[in-house]
DSSP file (Angstrom, degrees, kcal/mol; ACC not computed):
  #  RESIDUE AA STRUCTURE BP1 BP2  ACC     N-H-->O    O-->H-N    N-H-->O    O-->H-N    TCO  KAPPA ALPHA  PHI   PSI    X-CA   Y-CA   Z-CA
    1    1 A M     >        0   0    0      0, 0.0     4,-2.3     0, 0.0     5,-0.2   0.000 360.0 360.0 360.0 -34.3   18.6   14.6  -16.4
    2    2 A A  H  >  +     0   0    0      1,-0.2     4,-3.6     2,-0.2     5,-0.2   0.935 360.0  54.3 -65.8 -43.4   18.2   13.4  -12.8
    3    3 A L  H  > S+     0   0    0      1,-0.2     4,-2.5     2,-0.2    -1,-0.2   0.880 109.0  47.3 -55.5 -42.8   16.8   16.7  -11.8
    4    4 A V  H  > S+     0   0    0      2,-0.2     4,-2.1     1,-0.2    -1,-0.2   0.927 113.4  49.3 -65.6 -47.0   14.1   16.5  -14.5
    5    5 A R  H  X S+     0   0    0     -4,-2.3     4,-2.2     1,-0.2    -2,-0.2   0.903 111.1  48.4 -54.9 -50.2   13.3   13.0  -13.4
    6    6 A G  H  X S+     0   0    0     -4,-3.6     4,-2.8     1,-0.2    -1,-0.2   0.887 108.2  55.2 -61.2 -37.6   13.1   14.0   -9.9
    7    7 A G  H  X S+     0   0    0     -4,-2.5     4,-2.0    -5,-0.2    -2,-0.2   0.909 108.7  48.3 -56.3 -43.7   10.8   16.9  -10.8
    8    8 A R  H  X S+     0   0    0     -4,-2.1     4,-2.1     2,-0.2    -1,-0.2   0.833 109.0  52.5 -71.6 -31.0    8.5   14.5  -12.5
    9    9 A T  H  X S+     0   0    0     -4,-2.2     4,-2.5     2,-0.2     5,-0.2   0.934 111.1  48.0 -68.6 -44.0    8.5   12.2   -9.6
   10   10 A L  H  X S+     0   0    0     -4,-2.8     4,-2.2     1,-0.2    -2,-0.2   0.851 110.7  50.1 -63.0 -31.6    7.6   15.0   -7.3
   11   11 A L  H  X S+     0   0    0     -4,-2.0     4,-1.9     2,-0.2    -1,-0.2   0.851 111.3  48.9 -70.8 -38.7    4.9   16.2   -9.6
   12   12 A R  H  X S+     0   0    0     -4,-2.1     4,-1.9     2,-0.2    -2,-0.2   0.871 111.7  49.8 -68.2 -35.9    3.4   12.6   -9.8
   13   13 A T  H  X S+     0   0    0     -4,-2.5     4,-2.7     2,-0.2     5,-0.2   0.930 110.7  49.2 -67.5 -46.8    3.5   12.4   -6.0
   14   14 A A  H  X S+     0   0    0     -4,-2.2     4,-2.2     1,-0.2    -2,-0.2   0.918 112.2  49.0 -56.7 -42.4    1.8   15.8   -5.6
   15   15 A K  H  X S+     0   0    0     -4,-1.9     4,-3.0     1,-0.2     5,-0.2   0.887 107.8  54.3 -62.5 -39.8   -0.8   14.7   -8.1
   16   16 A G  H  X S+     0   0    0     -4,-1.9     4,-2.5    85,-0.2    -2,-0.2   0.940 110.0  46.6 -58.9 -48.4   -1.2   11.5   -6.2
   17   17 A W  H  X S+     0   0    0     -4,-2.7     4,-1.3     1,-0.2    -2,-0.2   0.887 112.1  51.6 -64.8 -38.3   -1.9   13.5   -2.9
   18   18 A F  H  X S+     0   0    0     -4,-2.2     4,-0.6    -5,-0.2     3,-0.4   0.946 113.8  41.7 -62.8 -49.9   -4.3   15.8   -4.7
   19   19 A L  H >< S+     0   0    0     -4,-3.0     3,-0.7     1,-0.2    -2,-0.2   0.806 108.6  60.6 -76.0 -26.3   -6.4   12.9   -6.2
   20   20 A E  H 3< S+     0   0    0     -4,-2.5    -1,-0.2    -5,-0.2    -2,-0.2   0.850  96.4  62.8 -65.5 -32.7   -6.2   10.9   -2.9
   21   21 A F  H 3< S-     0   0    0     -4,-1.3    -1,-0.2    -3,-0.4    -2,-0.2   0.831  92.6-153.0 -62.1 -33.0   -8.0   13.8   -1.2
   22   22 A R    <X  -     0   0    0     -3,-0.7     4,-1.8    -4,-0.6     5,-0.2   0.986   7.1-161.4  53.9  73.3  -11.0   13.3   -3.5
   23   23 A L  H  > S+     0   0    0     -5,-0.3     4,-2.6     1,-0.2     5,-0.2   0.813  77.5  58.5 -56.6 -39.9  -12.2   16.8   -3.3
   24   24 A I  H  > S+     0   0    0      1,-0.2     4,-2.8     2,-0.2    -1,-0.2   0.945 110.0  41.8 -61.0 -49.7  -15.9   16.2   -4.5
   25   25 A P  H  > S+     0   0    0      0, 0.0     4,-2.7     0, 0.0     5,-0.5   0.898 114.9  52.4 -67.1 -33.0  -16.9   13.8   -1.6
   26   26 A V  H  <>S+     0   0    0     -4,-1.8     5,-2.3     1,-0.2     6,-0.3   0.904 112.6  45.5 -67.2 -36.3  -15.0   16.0    0.9
   27   27 A L  I  <>S+     0   0    0     -4,-2.6     5,-1.0    -5,-0.2    -1,-0.2   0.949 115.1  47.7 -64.9 -50.3  -16.9   19.0   -0.3
   28   28 A L  I  <5S+     0   0    0     -4,-2.8    -2,-0.2    -5,-0.2    -1,-0.2   0.872 128.8  16.6 -54.2 -45.9  -20.2   17.1   -0.3
   29   29 A W  I  X5S+     0   0    0     -4,-2.7     4,-2.2    -5,-0.2    -3,-0.2   0.932 128.9  32.5 -97.9 -67.9  -19.9   15.6    3.1
   30   30 A S  I  >5S+     0   0    0     -5,-0.5     4,-2.3    -4,-0.3     5,-0.2   0.976 123.8  41.6 -61.8 -62.6  -17.3   17.1    5.5
   31   31 A Y  I  ><S+     0   0    0     -5,-2.3     4,-2.2     1,-0.2    -1,-0.2   0.824 113.9  52.3 -61.5 -34.8  -17.5   20.7    4.3
   32   32 A T  H  ><S+     0   0    0     -5,-1.0     4,-2.7    -6,-0.3    -1,-0.2   0.911 111.5  48.1 -62.8 -43.6  -21.3   20.8    4.0
   33   33 A A  H  X S+     0   0    0     -4,-2.2     4,-2.3     1,-0.2    -2,-0.2   0.870 112.4  47.2 -68.7 -35.6  -21.6   19.5    7.5
   34   34 A V  H  X S+     0   0    0     -4,-2.3     4,-2.1     2,-0.2    -1,-0.2   0.873 113.8  48.4 -72.4 -38.0  -19.1   22.0    8.9
   35   35 A V  H  X S+     0   0    0     -4,-2.2     4,-2.2    -5,-0.2    -2,-0.2   0.958 115.1  45.4 -68.9 -47.5  -20.9   24.9    7.0
   36   36 A L  H  X S+     0   0    0     -4,-2.7     4,-2.3     1,-0.2    -2,-0.2   0.908 112.8  49.4 -58.2 -43.8  -24.3   23.8    8.3
   37   37 A G  H  X S+     0   0    0     -4,-2.3     4,-1.9     1,-0.2    -1,-0.2   0.865 113.5  47.1 -63.3 -37.2  -23.1   23.3   11.8
   38   38 A T  H  X S+     0   0    0     -4,-2.1     4,-2.4     2,-0.2    -1,-0.2   0.833 108.0  55.1 -73.0 -32.2  -21.5   26.8   11.7
   39   39 A A  H  X S+     0   0    0     -4,-2.2     4,-2.0     2,-0.2    -2,-0.2   0.932 111.4  45.0 -62.8 -46.2  -24.7   28.3   10.3
   40   40 A I  H  X S+     0   0    0     -4,-2.3     4,-1.3     1,-0.2    -2,-0.2   0.874 114.2  48.5 -60.8 -39.8  -26.7   26.8   13.3
   41   41 A A  H  X>S+     0   0    0     -4,-1.9     4,-3.2     2,-0.2     5,-0.5   0.895 110.7  50.4 -72.5 -42.0  -24.1   27.9   15.8
   42   42 A V  H  X5S+     0   0    0     -4,-2.4     4,-2.2     1,-0.2    -2,-0.2   0.892 110.6  50.2 -65.4 -37.4  -24.0   31.5   14.4
   43   43 A S  H  <5S+     0   0    0     -4,-2.0    -1,-0.2    -5,-0.2    -2,-0.2   0.807 116.9  41.6 -65.5 -32.3  -27.8   31.7   14.5
   44   44 A D  H  <5S+     0   0    0     -4,-1.3    -2,-0.2    -5,-0.2    -1,-0.2   0.912 128.4  26.5 -82.3 -46.2  -27.7   30.6   18.1
   45   45 A V  H  <5S-     0   0    0     -4,-3.2    -3,-0.2     2,-0.2    -2,-0.2   0.825  92.8-134.2 -88.9 -38.0  -24.8   32.5   19.4
   46   46 A G     << +     0   0    0     -4,-2.2     2,-0.3    -5,-0.5    -4,-0.2   0.521  69.8  92.8  95.5   7.1  -24.8   35.5   17.0
   47   47 A G        -     0   0    0     -6,-0.3     2,-0.4    -5,-0.0    -1,-0.3  -0.910  55.6-152.6-132.4 158.8  -21.1   35.5   16.2
   48   48 A F        -     0   0    0     -2,-0.3     2,-0.5    -3,-0.1    -9,-0.0  -0.999   2.9-163.0-134.9 134.1  -18.7   34.0   13.7
   49   49 A D     >  -     0   0    0     -2,-0.4     4,-1.7     1,-0.1     5,-0.2  -0.968   3.2-164.2-117.8 104.3  -15.0   33.2   14.3
   50   50 A T  H  > S+     0   0    0     -2,-0.5     4,-2.2     1,-0.2     5,-0.2   0.891  86.4  56.4 -53.3 -47.9  -13.2   32.8   11.0
   51   51 A R  H  > S+     0   0    0      1,-0.2     4,-1.8     2,-0.2    -1,-0.2   0.933 111.2  41.4 -58.0 -46.6  -10.2   31.1   12.7
   52   52 A W  H  > S+     0   0    0      2,-0.2     4,-2.4     1,-0.2    -1,-0.2   0.816 111.6  55.8 -75.4 -26.0  -12.2   28.3   14.3
   53   53 A F  H  X S+     0   0    0     -4,-1.7     4,-1.7     2,-0.2    -1,-0.2   0.881 109.7  47.4 -66.8 -35.3  -14.4   27.9   11.1
   54   54 A V  H  X S+     0   0    0     -4,-2.2     4,-2.3     2,-0.2    -2,-0.2   0.861 111.2  50.4 -73.8 -36.7  -11.1   27.3    9.2
   55   55 A V  H  X S+     0   0    0     -4,-1.8     4,-2.7     2,-0.2    -2,-0.2   0.918 110.4  49.4 -66.0 -45.2   -9.9   24.8   11.9
   56   56 A A  H  X S+     0   0    0     -4,-2.4     4,-2.1     1,-0.2    -2,-0.2   0.864 111.9  48.9 -62.5 -38.0  -13.2   22.9   11.7
   57   57 A L  H  X S+     0   0    0     -4,-1.7     4,-2.8     2,-0.2     5,-0.2   0.894 112.6  48.8 -71.3 -41.4  -12.9   22.8    7.8
   58   58 A A  H  X S+     0   0    0     -4,-2.3     4,-3.2     2,-0.2    -2,-0.2   0.931 111.2  48.7 -64.5 -41.8   -9.3   21.6    8.1
   59   59 A L  H  X S+     0   0    0     -4,-2.7     4,-2.6     2,-0.2     5,-0.3   0.938 112.9  48.0 -62.1 -46.1  -10.2   18.9   10.6
   60   60 A G  H  X>S+     0   0    0     -4,-2.1     4,-2.4     1,-0.2     5,-0.5   0.922 115.3  45.0 -57.6 -47.6  -13.1   17.7    8.3
   61   61 A G  I  X>S+     0   0    0     -4,-2.8     4,-1.4     2,-0.2     5,-0.7   0.877 114.8  47.3 -68.1 -38.5  -10.8   17.7    5.3
   62   62 A L  I  X>S+     0   0    0     -4,-3.2     5,-3.0    -5,-0.2     4,-1.2   0.921 115.6  44.7 -63.7 -43.9   -8.0   15.9    7.0
   63   63 A I  I  <>S+     0   0    0     -4,-2.6     5,-2.6    -5,-0.2     6,-0.2   0.950 129.1  23.7 -72.6 -52.7  -10.2   13.3    8.6
   64   64 A Q  I  <>S+     0   0    0     -4,-2.4     5,-1.3    -5,-0.3    -3,-0.2   0.955 125.4  46.4 -77.7 -52.2  -12.2   12.5    5.5
   65   65 A G  I  <<S+     0   0    0     -4,-1.4    -3,-0.2    -5,-0.5    -2,-0.2   0.834 132.5   5.6 -68.3 -36.2  -10.0   13.6    2.7
   66   66 A W  I  X<S+     0   0    0     -4,-1.2     4,-2.7    -5,-0.7     5,-0.4   0.799 128.4  46.3-118.9 -53.5   -6.7   12.1    3.7
   67   67 A E  I  ><S+     0   0    0     -5,-3.0     4,-1.7     2,-0.2     5,-0.2   0.943 123.0  33.6 -52.4 -58.5   -7.0    9.8    6.9
   68   68 A T  I  ><S+     0   0    0     -5,-2.6     4,-2.7    -6,-0.2     5,-0.2   0.937 121.9  46.4 -67.5 -49.8  -10.1    7.9    5.8
   69   69 A H  H  ><S+     0   0    0     -5,-1.3     4,-2.0    -6,-0.2    -1,-0.2   0.813 112.5  50.5 -64.7 -32.3   -9.3    7.8    2.0
   70   70 A A  H  X S+     0   0    0     -4,-2.7     4,-2.5     2,-0.2    -1,-0.2   0.955 113.2  43.9 -72.0 -47.5   -5.7    6.7    2.5
   71   71 A I  H  X S+     0   0    0     -4,-1.7     4,-2.3    -5,-0.4     5,-0.2   0.915 115.2  51.0 -66.0 -37.7   -6.5    3.8    4.8
   72   72 A N  H  X S+     0   0    0     -4,-2.7     4,-2.5     1,-0.2     5,-0.2   0.907 108.6  51.2 -67.6 -37.3   -9.4    2.8    2.5
   73   73 A E  H  X S+     0   0    0     -4,-2.0     4,-2.3    -5,-0.2     5,-0.2   0.928 110.1  50.1 -61.4 -46.0   -7.2    2.9   -0.5
   74   74 A I  H  X S+     0   0    0     -4,-2.5     4,-2.1     2,-0.2    -2,-0.2   0.955 116.2  39.0 -50.3 -59.1   -4.7    0.7    1.2
   75   75 A Y  H  X S+     0   0    0     -4,-2.3     4,-2.3     1,-0.2     6,-0.2   0.877 115.6  52.5 -67.6 -39.8   -7.2   -2.0    2.3
   76   76 A D  H  X>S+     0   0    0     -4,-2.5     4,-1.1     2,-0.2     6,-1.1   0.863 111.0  48.8 -61.8 -41.7   -9.2   -1.8   -0.9
   77   77 A W  H  <5S+     0   0    0     -4,-2.3     3,-0.3    -5,-0.2    -2,-0.2   0.908 110.4  49.2 -65.9 -44.3   -6.0   -2.3   -2.9
   78   78 A R  H  <5S+     0   0    0     -4,-2.1    -2,-0.2     1,-0.2    -1,-0.2   0.913 111.7  50.4 -62.7 -42.5   -4.9   -5.3   -0.9
   79   79 A S  H  <5S-     0   0    0     -4,-2.3    -1,-0.2    -5,-0.2    -2,-0.2   0.721 113.4-116.9 -67.6 -21.2   -8.3   -6.9   -1.2
   80   80 A G  T ><5S+     0   0    0     -4,-1.1     3,-0.8    -3,-0.3     4,-0.3   0.295  82.7 118.8 100.6 -10.6   -8.4   -6.5   -4.9
   81   81 A T  G > <S+     0   0    0     -5,-0.9     3,-0.6     1,-0.2    -4,-0.2   0.914  82.3  35.2 -49.1 -55.4  -11.4   -4.1   -4.9
   82   82 A D  G 3  S+     0   0    0     -6,-1.1    -1,-0.2     1,-0.2    -5,-0.2   0.390  98.2  81.7 -86.7   1.3   -9.5   -1.2   -6.4
   83   83 A Q  G <   +     0   0    0     -3,-0.8     2,-0.4    -7,-0.4    -1,-0.2   0.560  62.5 103.5 -89.1  -1.8   -7.3   -3.2   -8.7
   84   84 A V    <   -     0   0    0     -3,-0.6     2,-1.0    -4,-0.3    14,-0.1  -0.632  67.4-145.8 -73.9 130.9   -9.9   -3.6  -11.4
   85   85 A D        +     0   0    0     -2,-0.4    -2,-0.1     2,-0.1    -1,-0.1  -0.811  57.3  78.1-108.8  97.2   -8.9   -1.1  -14.0
   86   86 A G  S    S-     0   0    0     -2,-1.0     2,-0.3     2,-0.0    -2,-0.0  -0.945  85.3 -63.0-180.0 171.3  -12.1    0.2  -15.6
   87   87 A P        +     0   0    0      0, 0.0     2,-0.3     0, 0.0     5,-0.1  -0.514  49.7 168.9 -76.4 134.0  -14.8    2.7  -15.0
   88   88 A R        -     0   0    0     -2,-0.3    -2,-0.0     3,-0.3     0, 0.0  -0.987  29.6-142.1-140.9 144.0  -17.1    2.1  -12.1
   89   89 A A  S    S+     0   0    0     -2,-0.3    -1,-0.1     1,-0.2     3,-0.0   0.898  93.8  18.4 -79.2 -43.9  -19.6    4.5  -10.7
   90   90 A L  S    S+     0   0    0      2,-0.0     2,-0.3     0, 0.0    -1,-0.2   0.272 119.5  40.7-123.9  14.6  -19.3    3.9   -7.0
   91   91 A S        +     0   0    0      1,-0.1    -3,-0.3     2,-0.0    -9,-0.0  -0.938  60.0  88.4-149.1 168.1  -16.0    2.2   -6.3
   92   92 A G  S >  S-     0   0    0     -2,-0.3     3,-0.7    -5,-0.1    -1,-0.1   0.225  71.2-132.3 121.5 -12.0  -12.4    2.3   -7.4
   93   93 A G  T 3   -     0   0    0      1,-0.2    -2,-0.0     2,-0.1   -24,-0.0  -0.354  60.0 -39.3  68.6-147.3  -11.0    4.9   -5.0
   94   94 A S  T 3  S-     0   0    0    -25,-0.2    -1,-0.2    -2,-0.0   -73,-0.1   0.616  71.4-133.3 -94.3 -15.7   -8.9    7.6   -6.2
   95   95 A R    <>  +     0   0    0     -3,-0.7     4,-2.3   -75,-0.1     6,-0.2   0.535  64.1 133.9  73.9  10.5   -7.1    5.3   -8.7
   96   96 A V  T  4>S+     0   0    0      1,-0.2     5,-2.2     2,-0.2     6,-1.0   0.833  75.0  47.9 -57.8 -31.1   -3.7    6.7   -7.6
   97   97 A R  T >45S+     0   0    0      3,-0.2     3,-1.4     2,-0.2    -1,-0.2   0.934 110.6  51.0 -73.5 -46.3   -2.4    3.0   -7.3
   98   98 A N  T 345S+     0   0    0      1,-0.3    -2,-0.2   -16,-0.2    -1,-0.2   0.900 114.0  45.2 -53.9 -45.4   -3.9    2.2  -10.9
   99   99 A F  T 3<5S-     0   0    0     -4,-2.3    -1,-0.3     1,-0.0    -2,-0.2   0.473 113.1-120.5 -76.7  -9.5   -2.1    5.3  -12.3
  100  100 A G  T < 5S+     0   0    0     -3,-1.4    -3,-0.2    -4,-0.3    -2,-0.1   0.755  75.8 126.5  69.8  22.0    1.2    4.5  -10.5
  101  101 A L  S   <S+     0   0    0     -5,-2.2     2,-0.3     1,-0.2   -85,-0.2   0.843  74.0  14.0 -72.7 -43.5    1.1    7.8   -8.6
  102  102 A L        -     0   0    0     -6,-1.0    -1,-0.2   -86,-0.1    -2,-0.2  -0.972  65.5-152.7-138.8 140.2    1.4    6.5   -5.1
  103  103 A D     >  -     0   0    0     -2,-0.3     4,-1.8    -3,-0.1     5,-0.2  -0.540  46.0 -88.8-102.3 180.0    2.4    3.1   -3.7
  104  104 A E  H  > S+     0   0    0      1,-0.2     4,-2.2     2,-0.2     5,-0.2   0.851 128.4  58.1 -63.9 -30.6    1.3    1.7   -0.3
  105  105 A R  H  > S+     0   0    0      1,-0.2     4,-2.1     2,-0.2    -1,-0.2   0.940 107.3  47.3 -62.7 -44.8    4.2    3.3    1.4
  106  106 A G  H  > S+     0   0    0      2,-0.2     4,-1.8     1,-0.2    -1,-0.2   0.799 110.8  52.3 -65.2 -30.6    3.0    6.8    0.1
  107  107 A L  H  X S+     0   0    0     -4,-1.8     4,-2.4     2,-0.2    -1,-0.2   0.889 107.2  49.8 -65.7 -43.8   -0.4    6.1    1.2
  108  108 A W  H  X S+     0   0    0     -4,-2.2     4,-2.7     2,-0.2    -2,-0.2   0.837 109.0  55.2 -63.6 -37.4    0.8    5.2    4.7
  109  109 A L  H  X S+     0   0    0     -4,-2.1     4,-2.8     2,-0.2     5,-0.3   0.939 107.4  49.8 -63.6 -43.6    2.7    8.6    4.6
  110  110 A I  H  X S+     0   0    0     -4,-1.8     4,-2.5     1,-0.2     5,-0.2   0.943 113.1  46.0 -56.7 -48.6   -0.5   10.4    3.8
  111  111 A F  H  X S+     0   0    0     -4,-2.4     4,-2.2     1,-0.2    -2,-0.2   0.912 114.5  46.8 -62.6 -43.0   -2.2    8.7    6.6
  112  112 A A  H  X S+     0   0    0     -4,-2.7     4,-2.3     2,-0.2    -2,-0.2   0.890 114.6  46.1 -68.1 -41.3    0.6    9.4    9.1
  113  113 A V  H  X S+     0   0    0     -4,-2.8     4,-2.5     1,-0.2    -2,-0.2   0.931 114.5  47.4 -70.6 -43.1    1.0   13.0    8.1
  114  114 A S  H  X S+     0   0    0     -4,-2.5     4,-2.0    -5,-0.3    -2,-0.2   0.868 110.0  53.1 -66.3 -33.5   -2.7   13.6    8.3
  115  115 A S  H  X S+     0   0    0     -4,-2.2     4,-2.3    -5,-0.2    -2,-0.2   0.908 111.2  47.4 -66.7 -40.7   -3.0   11.8   11.7
  116  116 A V  H  X S+     0   0    0     -4,-2.3     4,-2.4     1,-0.2    -2,-0.2   0.927 112.1  48.7 -67.3 -40.5   -0.2   14.1   13.1
  117  117 A A  H  X S+     0   0    0     -4,-2.5     4,-2.2     2,-0.2    -1,-0.2   0.844 112.3  49.0 -61.7 -37.2   -1.9   17.2   11.8
  118  118 A I  H  X S+     0   0    0     -4,-2.0     4,-2.8     2,-0.2    -1,-0.2   0.878 111.0  49.8 -71.7 -37.8   -5.2   16.0   13.2
  119  119 A A  H  X S+     0   0    0     -4,-2.3     4,-2.4     2,-0.2    -2,-0.2   0.903 111.6  48.5 -67.5 -38.3   -3.6   15.4   16.6
  120  120 A A  H  X S+     0   0    0     -4,-2.4     4,-2.1     2,-0.2    -2,-0.2   0.941 114.2  45.7 -57.4 -50.9   -1.9   18.9   16.5
  121  121 A L  H  X S+     0   0    0     -4,-2.2     4,-2.8     1,-0.2    -2,-0.2   0.934 112.2  51.9 -63.6 -48.8   -5.3   20.6   15.6
  122  122 A T  H  X S+     0   0    0     -4,-2.8     4,-2.4     2,-0.2     5,-0.2   0.930 108.9  50.7 -59.6 -44.6   -7.2   18.5   18.3
  123  123 A A  H  X S+     0   0    0     -4,-2.4     4,-2.3     1,-0.2    -1,-0.2   0.922 111.3  48.4 -55.0 -44.6   -4.6   19.6   21.0
  124  124 A W  H  X S+     0   0    0     -4,-2.1     4,-2.7     2,-0.2     5,-0.4   0.907 111.0  49.6 -66.4 -41.2   -5.0   23.2   20.0
  125  125 A V  H  X>S+     0   0    0     -4,-2.8     4,-2.6     2,-0.2     5,-1.0   0.909 112.7  48.1 -64.0 -39.5   -8.8   22.9   20.1
  126  126 A V  H  <5S+     0   0    0     -4,-2.4     5,-0.2     3,-0.2    -2,-0.2   0.867 117.5  41.2 -60.4 -41.7   -8.7   21.3   23.6
  127  127 A V  H  <5S+     0   0    0     -4,-2.3    -2,-0.2    -5,-0.2    -1,-0.2   0.919 126.1  31.5 -77.1 -45.2   -6.4   23.9   24.9
  128  128 A A  H  <5S+     0   0    0     -4,-2.7    -3,-0.2    -5,-0.2    -2,-0.2   0.839 134.4  12.0 -91.7 -35.0   -8.0   27.0   23.3
  129  129 A R  T  <5S-     0   0    0     -4,-2.6     2,-0.3    -5,-0.4    -3,-0.2   0.795 115.3 -32.1-110.7 -79.7  -11.6   26.0   23.2
  130  130 A A    > < -     0   0    0     -5,-1.0     3,-1.8     1,-0.1     4,-0.4  -0.954  33.1-139.5-158.7 131.9  -13.1   23.0   25.1
  131  131 A A  T >  S+     0   0    0     -2,-0.3     3,-1.8     1,-0.3     4,-0.4   0.823 100.4  66.4 -59.8 -33.7  -11.8   19.6   26.0
  132  132 A W  T >> S+     0   0    0      1,-0.3     4,-0.8     2,-0.2     3,-0.6   0.664  86.1  72.4 -70.1 -12.0  -15.1   17.8   25.1
  133  133 A L  H <> S+     0   0    0     -3,-1.8     4,-2.3     1,-0.2    -1,-0.3   0.722  83.9  68.0 -62.3 -26.4  -14.5   18.7   21.4
  134  134 A A  H <> S+     0   0    0     -3,-1.8     4,-3.0    -4,-0.4     5,-0.3   0.815  92.4  59.5 -69.7 -27.3  -11.9   16.1   21.3
  135  135 A I  H <> S+     0   0    0     -3,-0.6     4,-2.2    -4,-0.4    -1,-0.2   0.950 108.2  44.6 -61.5 -49.3  -14.6   13.4   21.8
  136  136 A L  H  X S+     0   0    0     -4,-0.8     4,-2.1     2,-0.2    -2,-0.2   0.951 116.4  46.1 -65.3 -48.9  -16.3   14.6   18.6
  137  137 A I  H  X S+     0   0    0     -4,-2.3     4,-2.4     1,-0.2    -2,-0.2   0.930 114.2  46.8 -59.7 -51.4  -13.0   14.8   16.7
  138  138 A L  H  X S+     0   0    0     -4,-3.0     4,-3.2     1,-0.2    -1,-0.2   0.833 109.2  55.2 -59.4 -35.5  -11.7   11.4   17.8
  139  139 A T  H  X S+     0   0    0     -4,-2.2     4,-2.7    -5,-0.3    -1,-0.2   0.936 107.7  48.3 -61.7 -46.0  -14.9    9.9   17.1
  140  140 A G  H  X S+     0   0    0     -4,-2.1     4,-1.7     2,-0.2    -2,-0.2   0.903 113.4  48.7 -59.6 -46.3  -14.8   11.1   13.5
  141  141 A Y  H  X S+     0   0    0     -4,-2.4     4,-1.4     2,-0.2     3,-0.2   0.941 111.7  49.1 -59.7 -47.7  -11.1    9.8   13.2
  142  142 A A  H  X S+     0   0    0     -4,-3.2     4,-3.0     1,-0.2     5,-0.2   0.902 111.9  48.3 -60.5 -42.9  -12.1    6.4   14.7
  143  143 A L  H  X S+     0   0    0     -4,-2.7     4,-1.5     1,-0.2    -1,-0.2   0.814 103.8  59.6 -70.4 -23.1  -15.0    6.0   12.3
  144  144 A G  H  < S+     0   0    0     -4,-1.7     4,-0.3    -3,-0.2    -1,-0.2   0.861 112.9  40.3 -66.1 -34.6  -12.8    7.0    9.4
  145  145 A I  H >X S+     0   0    0     -4,-1.4     4,-2.8    -3,-0.2     3,-1.5   0.899 113.6  53.5 -73.9 -48.1  -10.6    3.9   10.2
  146  146 A A  H 3< S+     0   0    0     -4,-3.0     8,-1.8     1,-0.3     9,-0.3   0.749  92.8  73.9 -65.3 -23.4  -13.6    1.7   11.1
  147  147 A Y  T 3< S+     0   0    0     -4,-1.5     8,-3.2     6,-0.2    -1,-0.3   0.865 120.7   6.0 -58.1 -35.9  -15.1    2.5    7.8
  148  148 A T  T <4 S+     0   0    0     -3,-1.5    -2,-0.2    -4,-0.3    -1,-0.1   0.695 108.2  88.3-120.5 -35.6  -12.5    0.1    6.0
  149  149 A V  S >X S-     0   0    0     -4,-2.8     4,-1.8     1,-0.1     3,-0.7  -0.602  78.0 -86.9 -88.7 135.2  -10.3   -1.7    8.7
  150  150 A P  T 34 S+     0   0    0      0, 0.0    -2,-0.1     0, 0.0    -1,-0.1  -0.245 100.7  37.6 -53.6 151.3  -11.5   -5.1   10.1
  151  151 A P  T 34 S+     0   0    0      0, 0.0    -5,-0.0     0, 0.0    -2,-0.0  -0.999 132.8  26.0 -87.3  -8.3  -13.1   -6.2   12.2
  152  152 A I  T <4 S+     0   0    0     -3,-0.7     4,-0.1     3,-0.0    -5,-0.1   0.985  70.6 159.2 -79.5 -63.4  -15.8   -3.4   11.8
  153  153 A A    ><  -     0   0    0     -4,-1.8     3,-1.5    -7,-0.2    -6,-0.2   0.885  14.4-178.1  34.6  69.0  -15.2   -2.4    8.1
  154  154 A T  G >  S+     0   0    0     -8,-1.8     3,-1.2     1,-0.3     7,-1.2   0.650  70.9  75.6 -70.0 -14.8  -18.6   -0.8    7.7
  155  155 A A  G 3  S+     0   0    0     -8,-3.2    -1,-0.3    -9,-0.3    -7,-0.1   0.774  96.3  48.5 -62.4 -25.5  -17.7   -0.1    4.0
  156  156 A Y  G <  S+     0   0    0     -3,-1.5    -1,-0.2    -9,-0.3    -2,-0.2   0.205  97.4  81.7-100.8  12.8  -18.3   -3.8    3.2
  157  157 A R  S X> S-     0   0    0     -3,-1.2     4,-1.2    -4,-0.0     3,-0.6  -0.979  91.9-105.9-121.1 121.7  -21.7   -3.9    5.0
  158  158 A P  T 34 S-     0   0    0      0, 0.0     2,-0.9     0, 0.0    -2,-0.1  -0.182  97.6  -8.2 -49.4 129.7  -24.8   -2.7    3.2
  159  159 A F  T 3> S+     0   0    0      1,-0.1     4,-2.1    -4,-0.1     5,-0.2  -0.053 112.4  95.0  76.6 -31.8  -26.0    0.6    4.5
  160  160 A A  H <> S+     0   0    0     -2,-0.9     4,-1.7    -3,-0.6    -5,-0.2   0.870  84.1  46.6 -55.1 -46.9  -23.5    0.6    7.5
  161  161 A G  H  < S+     0   0    0     -4,-1.2    -1,-0.2    -7,-1.2    -6,-0.2   0.913 112.5  50.5 -64.4 -42.6  -20.8    2.6    5.8
  162  162 A E  H  4 S+     0   0    0     -8,-0.2    -2,-0.2     1,-0.2    -1,-0.2   0.872 111.7  47.3 -66.6 -35.7  -23.2    5.2    4.5
  163  163 A W  H  <        0   0    0     -4,-2.1    -1,-0.2     1,-0.2    -2,-0.2   0.828 360.0 360.0 -79.3 -26.6  -24.9    5.7    7.8
  164  164 A L     <        0   0    0     -4,-1.7    -1,-0.2    -5,-0.2    -2,-0.2   0.450 360.0 360.0 -90.3 360.0  -21.7    6.1    9.8
């Protein structure tokens, strides 16, 4: 019985991680930006490196999909914004807290794991490609936090969150 219960818990946690990623916004924003940037680079340079394309996709997904979304979920839940249980078009987060799939500790774990993965990929990019790329990656990381966390919290300022 404990094994079945543990399996259910693992399944619920995995579902929470999946929902927290918020695939549609990540595809619309991060992946579209990476694909367009890659297309411009390919047309300029004339070559395509699958490995670095995948690294760029991974960084975009980790930064927007987990780092930004996890920290946003934590702060929006604390503020009460995401605690309303009902359909809303443009807010409500991933609803993993509402569904009991993840608690705040689980969201901090997502934030920590994604941050470590981002740091590792950034170190690899710096060593294998160019150090200046770290500025772009770290800017994306910092803006992901600034979107929600005070004192900047652009998500709560009209148009600021969308522009950044």
